[in-house]
C-alpha positions, 0 to 999 in steps of 0.5 A, a space after each residue: 694566773 692561778 695555779 692548782 696545787 694538789 694536796 694529799 686530801 684533795 683530788 682534782 675536780 671531775 665532771 661528777 664533782 662539779 655537777 653535784 647540783 645535778 645529783 641533788 636535783 635528780 635525787 630530789 625529783 626521784 625521792 618526790 616521785 617515790 613519795 607520790 607513788 607511796 601515797 597510792 600504791 594501787 595507782 603506782 602498780 597500775 602505772 608500773 604495769 602500763 609502763 611495762 605494756 608500753 615498753 613491750 609495745 615499743 619492742 614489738 614495733 621495733 622488732 617488726 621494723 627490724 624484720 624488714 631489715 633482715 635479708 634472709 627469709 628465715 630470719 624475717 619470719 623469726 623477727 615478725 613472729 617475735 614482734 607479733 608476740 611482743 605486741 600480743 603481750 603488750 595488748 594483754 597487759 593494756 587490756 587487763 592490767 590487774 592480771 598482768 600485775 598479778 603475773 609480774 608480782 609472781 615473777 617478782 617472788 620467784 626472782 627474789 627467791 632465786 636470787 636469795 638462794 644464789 646468794 646463800 649458795 655463794 656465801 656458804 661456798 665462799 666463807 671468806 671475809 664478809 660472807 655473813 653479810 652475803 648470807 644475811 642478804 640471801 636470807 632477807 631476799 628469801 623472806 621477802 619472796 615468801 612474804 610476796 608469794 604467800 600474799 599472792 594474788 591478793 597483794 598483786 594490786 599494791 606490791 609492785 607500787 610499793 617496790 616502785 615507791 621504795 626504789 624511787 625513794 632510795 635512789 633519790 636519797 642516795 643521789 642526794 647524799 652523793 651530791 651533798 658529799 661531792 659539794 662537801 668535798 669542796 668542789 
């Protein structure tokens, strides 16, 4: 019979630590997808746009189905109109993905700028330990927003693909590093 004794430097294995291979495998798959997306940013932008359109289409269908589960007539009309608006937006995205990519790129610039301003405001109001990192993060987000906005609408054909490729790559690398760290912990 084996007994487990705890040492100061070791903790009992959890589900996450025993599944380090899953972290590495999923991370490798995401990193590979990021690499593939980076080879053709225009294609990656179109794929991302179509995914948004497909998601909106599914949301519209779900809302229409939900409309018939709502008992009160006022709410039925609300959900039907909401579902039809989602379906209309989805049809627009699928019909003209370049225009949709252009709008999504503009929304990305606005979102980056707004989040950067919020972080700068937090940093200046906080002035606690590490506030400079928050300030720097806000400045970088505003710089990214300006780069995206100043290149708009020309960059709309590739910017979403770039964001997708970078995000997939970094998530994949991060998951692989977590997996290798868990493996190195001896579990």
